[in-house]
C-alpha positions in Angstrom: 1.7 -7.5 -32.8 1.3 -8.5 -29.1 -0.3 -6.0 -26.7 2.1 -4.4 -24.3 1.7 -5.2 -20.6 -0.5 -2.8 -18.9 0.7 -0.9 -15.8 -1.4 -1.0 -12.6 -1.2 2.2 -10.5 -2.3 2.6 -6.9 -2.1 5.9 -5.0 -0.8 5.7 -1.4 -2.4 8.7 0.3 -0.3 9.8 3.3 -0.7 13.2 5.0 0.7 16.0 2.9 3.0 13.6 1.0 5.6 10.9 1.7 8.5 13.3 2.1 8.9 14.0 5.9 9.3 17.8 5.2 6.4 18.2 2.8 4.2 19.7 5.4 6.8 22.5 6.0 6.4 24.0 2.5 4.6 27.3 2.4 2.0 25.9 -0.1 1.5 22.6 1.7 -2.0 21.4 2.6 -1.1 20.8 6.3 -4.1 22.8 7.6 -6.4 20.7 5.4 -5.6 17.4 7.0 -8.6 17.4 9.4 -10.9 18.1 6.4 -12.5 15.1 4.6 -12.8 17.3 1.5 -8.9 17.2 1.2 -8.9 13.4 0.8 -12.0 13.4 -1.4 -10.4 15.8 -3.8 -7.2 13.7 -3.9 -9.2 10.6 -4.6 -11.1 12.4 -7.3 -7.8 13.6 -8.8 -6.6 9.9 -8.8 -9.8 8.8 -10.5 -9.4 11.5 -13.1 -6.0 9.9 -13.8 -7.7 6.5 -14.1 -5.7 4.9 -11.3 -6.8 1.5 -10.0 -7.2 2.5 -6.3 -6.4 4.8 -3.4 -4.8 3.3 -0.3 -4.6 4.4 3.3 -2.1 2.8 5.7 -3.0 2.9 9.4 -1.3 2.9 12.8 -2.6 2.4 16.3 -0.3 5.0 18.1 1.2 8.4 17.6 4.4 8.1 15.6 7.7 8.8 17.3 8.5 11.1 14.4 5.3 13.1 14.6 7.2 16.3 15.5 9.2 16.2 12.2 6.9 14.3 9.9 3.6 15.8 11.0 0.4 14.0 11.9 -0.5 11.1 9.6 -3.5 9.3 11.1 -6.1 12.0 11.3 -9.0 9.6 10.3 -9.8 5.9 10.8 -9.4 4.7 7.3 -12.6 2.6 6.7 -14.6 5.6 7.9 -12.8 7.9 5.6 -13.0 5.6 2.6 -16.8 5.3 3.2 -17.0 9.0 2.7 -14.8 8.9 -0.4 -17.0 6.1 -1.8 -19.9 8.4 -2.1 -17.9 11.0 -4.1 -16.2 8.7 -6.6 -17.4 6.1 -9.1 -14.6 3.8 -10.4 -11.5 4.0 -8.2 -10.8 1.2 -5.7 -10.7 1.9 -2.0 -8.1 0.0 0.0 -7.1 0.3 3.7 -4.9 -1.4 6.3 -6.4 -3.5 9.0 -4.2 -5.0 11.7 -4.8 -8.7 12.4 -3.0 -8.1 15.7 -5.8 -5.8 17.1 -9.0 -6.4 15.1 -11.4 -9.3 15.5 -12.3 -11.0 12.3 -16.0 -10.5 12.8 -15.5 -6.7 13.3 -13.2 -6.4 10.3 -15.4 -8.5 8.0 -18.4 -6.4 8.9 -16.6 -3.1 8.3 -15.0 -4.1 5.0 -18.2 -5.8 3.9 -20.0 -2.6 4.5 -17.5 -0.7 2.5 -17.8 -3.2 -0.3 -21.6 -2.5 -0.4 -21.2 1.3 -0.1 -18.8 1.4 -3.0 -20.4 -1.2 -5.2 -17.5 -3.6 -5.3 -14.5 -1.3 -4.9 -13.2 -2.3 -1.4 -9.8 -3.8 -0.6 -8.1 -4.8 2.6 -4.4 -4.8 3.4 -3.8 -7.2 6.3 -0.8 -6.3 8.5 0.6 -7.5 11.8 1.7 -4.1 13.2 5.2 -3.0 14.1 5.5 -1.2 17.4 5.0 -2.0 21.1 3.4 1.5 21.5 0.5 0.2 19.4 0.1 -2.9 21.5 0.0 -0.7 24.6 -3.1 0.9 23.3 -4.8 -2.5 23.1 -4.2 -3.8 26.7 -0.9 -5.4 25.8 2.5 -4.5 27.1 4.3 -5.5 23.9 3.6 -7.0 20.5 3.5 -10.8 20.4 6.4 -12.6 18.8 6.8 -12.3 15.0 5.8 -15.9 14.3 2.8 -15.6 16.6 1.6 -12.4 14.9 1.8 -14.0 11.4 0.1 -17.2 12.6 -2.8 -15.0 13.9 -2.8 -13.1 10.6 -3.2 -16.3 8.5 -6.1 -17.5 10.7 -7.6 -14.0 10.6 -7.7 -14.1 6.8 -9.2 -17.6 6.8 -12.0 -16.5 9.2 -12.6 -13.3 7.2 -13.3 -15.3 4.0 -15.5 -17.8 5.8 -17.6 -14.9 7.2 -17.9 -13.2 3.9 -19.2 -16.4 2.4 -21.5 -17.3 5.3 -24.4 -15.0 4.3 -24.7 -15.2 0.5 -26.5 -12.3 -1.1 -28.8 -14.9 -2.8 -30.3 -15.5 0.6 -32.0 -12.1 0.5 -35.5 -12.9 -1.0 -37.5 -9.8 0.0 -40.7 -11.8 -0.5 -43.3 -9.5 1.0 -45.7 -12.4 1.3 -43.1 -14.6 3.0 -39.5 -14.3 4.0 -37.0 -11.4 3.8 -34.1 -13.9 4.1 -33.9 -17.6 3.2 -32.2 -18.7 6.4 -31.5 -22.1 4.9 -28.7 -20.5 2.8 -27.0 -19.0 5.9 -24.0 -20.9 7.4 -22.6 -20.9 10.9 -18.9 -21.2 10.3 -18.2 -22.5 13.9 -14.5 -21.7 13.6 -12.4 -22.9 16.6 -8.7 -22.0 16.1 -5.6 -21.1 18.0 -6.4 -17.4 18.0 -10.1 -17.0 17.3 -13.5 -18.6 18.1 -16.2 -17.4 15.8 -19.7 -18.8 15.4 -21.1 -16.9 12.5 -22.7 -16.3 10.1 -21.9 -12.6 9.5 -24.9 -10.4 10.2 -25.0 -8.9 6.7 -25.1 -10.4 3.2 -22.1 -10.4 1.0 -21.8 -8.3 -2.1 -22.8 -9.4 -5.6 -19.3 -8.3 -6.5 -17.7 -10.8 -4.2 -15.4 -10.2 -1.2 -13.0 -7.3 -1.0 -9.6 -7.7 -2.7 -7.0 -9.1 -0.4 -3.7 -7.2 -0.2 -0.6 -7.9 1.9 2.5 -5.8 2.6 4.9 -7.9 4.6 8.5 -8.3 3.3 9.9 -10.7 5.9 10.0 -14.4 5.1 6.8 -14.9 7.1 5.2 -12.0 5.3 6.1 -13.4 2.0 4.6 -16.8 3.0 1.4 -15.1 4.0 1.3 -13.3 0.7 2.0 -16.4 -1.3 -0.8 -18.3 0.4 -3.5 -15.6 0.6 -2.8 -12.3 -1.2 -4.3 -11.2 -4.5 -2.1 -8.1 -4.7 1.1 -7.1 -2.8 2.5 -3.7 -1.7 6.2 -4.5 -1.8 9.5 -2.7 -1.1 12.2 -2.5 -3.8 14.9 0.1 -4.0 15.8 -0.9 -7.5 15.0 -3.2 -10.4 17.3 -6.0 -9.2 15.7 -6.0 -5.7 12.2 -6.1 -7.3 13.2 -8.9 -9.6 14.5 -11.0 -6.7 11.3 -10.4 -4.8 9.1 -11.4 -7.7 11.1 -14.6 -8.3 10.9 -15.5 -4.6 7.2 -14.9 -4.5 6.6 -17.0 -7.6 8.5 -19.9 -6.0 6.6 -19.5 -2.7 3.2 -19.3 -4.6 3.9 -22.5 -6.5 4.8 -24.3 -3.2 1.8 -22.9 -1.4 -1.0 -22.9 -4.0 0.5 -25.3 -6.6 0.0 -22.5 -9.1 2.0 -20.0 -11.1 -0.8 -17.5 -10.6 0.9 -15.3 -8.1 -0.4 -12.1 -6.6 0.0 -8.8 -8.4 3.2 -7.1 -7.2 3.1 -3.3 -6.8 6.3 -1.8 -5.3 6.3 1.6 -3.7 7.4 4.4 -6.1 8.4 7.9 -5.3 8.6 10.2 -8.3 9.8 13.8 -8.9 8.6 14.7 -12.4 9.6 17.7 -14.5 9.4 18.7 -18.1 13.2 18.6 -18.0 15.5 16.5 -15.8 16.8 19.6 -14.1 13.3 20.8 -13.2 12.6 17.4 -11.6 15.9 17.5 -9.6 15.0 21.1 -8.5 11.7 19.8 -7.1 13.5 17.1 -5.2 16.1 19.6 -3.9 13.4 22.0 -2.8 11.8 19.4 -0.5 15.2 18.1 0.8 16.2 21.6 1.8 13.2 21.8 4.1 14.4 18.9 6.2 15.5 19.7 9.7 19.0 18.4 9.0 20.1 18.1 12.6 17.3 15.6 13.4 17.8 13.8 10.1 21.5 13.4 10.7 20.9 12.1 14.2 18.4 9.5 12.8 20.9 8.5 10.1 23.5 8.1 12.8 21.2 5.6 14.6 20.8 3.6 11.4 24.6 3.6 10.8 25.6 3.4 14.4 28.1 6.2 14.1 28.3 10.0 14.6 27.1 11.7 11.4 26.6 15.1 12.9 29.7 16.7 11.3 29.2 15.2 7.8 29.2 18.0 5.2 25.6 18.1 3.8 26.6 18.9 0.3 29.6 16.6 0.2 29.6 12.9 -0.8 28.6 10.3 1.7 31.8 9.1 3.5 32.8 5.5 3.0 30.8 3.0 5.1 31.8 -0.5 6.3 30.6 -3.4 4.2 27.5 -5.2 5.4 29.4 -8.1 6.7 31.3 -5.9 9.1 28.2 -4.0 10.4 27.0 -5.2 13.8 23.7 -3.3 14.0 20.2 -3.9 12.4 21.0 -5.1 8.9 17.8 -4.3 7.0 17.9 -0.5 7.0 21.7 -0.6 6.7 21.4 -2.7 3.5 18.9 -0.3 2.1 21.2 2.7 2.8 24.1 1.0 1.1 21.9 0.2 -1.9 20.7 3.8 -2.1 24.2 5.1 -2.1 25.2 2.6 -4.8 22.3 3.6 -7.0 22.2 7.3 -6.6 25.8 8.4 -5.6 24.1 11.0 -3.4 25.4 13.9 -1.4 24.7 13.6 2.3 21.7 16.0 1.9 20.4 13.9 -1.0 20.7 10.7 1.0 18.7 12.3 3.8 16.1 13.2 1.3 15.9 9.7 -0.2 15.4 8.3 3.3 12.8 11.0 4.1 10.7 10.3 1.0 9.8 6.7 1.1 12.8 5.2 2.9 13.8 2.1 0.9 11.2 2.5 -1.9 12.2 3.1 -5.5 12.8 6.8 -6.3 12.6 8.0 -9.9 13.6 11.6 -10.8 13.3 12.9 -14.4 11.1 13.7 -17.3 7.9 11.8 -18.2 9.8 9.9 -20.9 12.5 8.9 -18.5 10.1 7.7 -15.9 7.9 5.8 -18.4 11.1 4.1 -19.8 11.9 2.8 -16.3 8.4 1.8 -15.5 8.3 -0.2 -18.8 11.5 -2.0 -17.9 10.1 -3.2 -14.6 6.8 -4.3 -16.1 8.3 -6.1 -19.1 10.9 -8.0 -17.1 8.3 -9.3 -14.6 9.8 -7.4 -11.7 6.5 -5.7 -11.0 2.9 -5.6 -12.3 2.5 -1.9 -11.4 3.3 0.5 -8.6 2.0 1.9 -5.3 2.6 5.6 -6.0 4.0 7.5 -3.0 3.9 11.2 -4.0 6.6 13.1 -2.0 4.2 16.1 -1.8 0.4 16.3 -2.1 -1.3 17.4 -4.2 1.7 18.7 -6.3 3.6 15.5 -7.0 0.4 13.6 -7.8 -0.7 16.4 -10.2 2.7 16.1 -11.9 2.4 12.4 -12.3 -1.2 12.5 -13.7 -0.6 15.5 -16.0 2.8 14.4 -17.3 3.5 10.6 -16.8 0.0 9.2 -17.4 -0.3 10.7 -20.9 3.1 9.3 -21.8 2.2 5.8 -20.5 -1.1 6.1 -22.5 0.8 7.2 -25.6 2.9 4.0 -25.3 -0.1 1.8 -24.9 0.8 1.0 -21.3 -2.1 2.5 -19.5 -5.9 2.6 -19.9 -7.5 5.6 -21.5 -10.8 5.0 -19.8 -12.2 2.7 -17.0 -13.6 -0.5 -18.3 -14.9 -1.6 -14.9 -16.5 0.0 -11.9 -15.1 -2.5 -9.4 -11.6 -2.9 -8.0 -11.4 -6.5 -9.2 -12.2 -5.3 -12.7 -9.6 -2.6 -12.5 -7.0 -5.0 -11.4 -8.0 -7.8 -13.8 -8.8 -10.2 -11.0 -11.4 -12.9 -11.3 -14.7 -12.8 -9.4 -14.5 -15.3 -6.5 -15.7 -18.7 -7.7 -18.7 -18.9 -5.3 -20.1 -15.6 -6.7 -19.4 -16.6 -10.3 -21.3 -19.9 -9.8 -24.2 -18.1 -8.2 -24.5 -15.8 -11.2 -24.4 -18.5 -13.7 
C-alpha cells in the first residue's frame, strides 16, 4: 500500500490574526503586540504542532488600513526571528525581504546570520513590494515599473546565492598555529549587473546546512516566472481547488520551460480556517469575528472594489447581483476574487465582508476537523497544493483550534508527521541540501 502524500504546514504570523477585526475582540492579544514573548509563544505553539515553519511578512510603510486592521509591523522580522530562534529547536523561520529596497549584500548577511543562529532553519521570501508609500520611505517618489522590479528581484536572488557561496564554511580552519581562514577558498564574485555591483566575498562563512530556503509569493505572470526560475517553495493565492489546480499546472509548465525539469517548487496556498467540534460551532466562531467588523468602513471598501454604492445593502441579506466580469471596467483582479467567493460560499453581505476581511482571496474552510482534513486531502492528492500557509483569523485562538483538532485528524489519516525527523527547514520540507554543500560533506 503506497504511503499517503504528506501535508506541509506553515504558519503565517500576523498581528492578532488575519481577520481585520480580530484585535477588537475582548480577549484579543492586541496589548501584547509589542512584546517579543507573544511571538515566541506562538512559534512554540506551532512547533508543538510540528509545523514546518513560521513566516512573517513585512512592509515598509504604515498601512492605509491601520485604523481598522490595527498595527501589523511592530518588529523588523529578521530581528524578531533571531529572538525566536533561541527559544525553538525544529521549526523553520521565514521572513519577507523586499528586493526593491534591500541590497543583496545586506540581505545575504542578515539571512546568513539567521541561518547560523537557528542551525539551518532560515528561509527568505523575496518580494518586490506593492505601494508607493513604501518607496517614499526609501528616497523614491514611486515604485519602479513592474517589469523593472521583477528584473531587479531576479538579479537580487542571483547575487544572494553567489554571496552565500563565496565564503564556504570549509575555509574556516581555526589552526592556532597558522591561519584562522584559508583565504584561498574565498571568492570575489565581482558581479556587475543592471541593478547591482557587488565585489564580494560575503564577510561571513556560509552554514554547514547550506543557504536559506528560497520562497516566493508573486502571483502575476512576472512573479510566476521568478518563482519557476528560482523558488524552492511558493506562498500562493487560491480561493478554491480549481484556482489552485490552475496555478499548479501553470507553474509546472513554467518550471519545465525555465529549468528543464519537472521538479517545481512546493506550492503552499494561504488557508484561513474556522474549526469547531461541530459545523455550527465553527460557523459561530466565524460569525463572532464578522460581527466585530466596522461595517460602514467595510462596505465603503467593498464599494471601491465593485465601483458602486454598497452602503445601503442589507447586511444579512444575499449579495445583490453583480455585472459579469466582461462588463466590469474597474480593476479586474479583486473583482474576479469577489465573484469567485460569492459563487463558492453564497454568502450574505456580512459574510462576504468577513471573507474579504480574513485573508481576502485566500481559501477559507469552515467546519469540523474531519471536514477540513477531507478538503486538505483533496488538494494534496490532486496536486493542487503540497501544503498550506495557515492564516489563522485570530491568534492564538484559531491556531490552537487547528493544532488541537485538525493536526490529530491529519495524523490519524497518515497525512502529517507525528514527530520531527529533522532540525532544519530543508529537512522539514523534504528539500535537498544544495549541491555545493553536499559535495563538501562527501
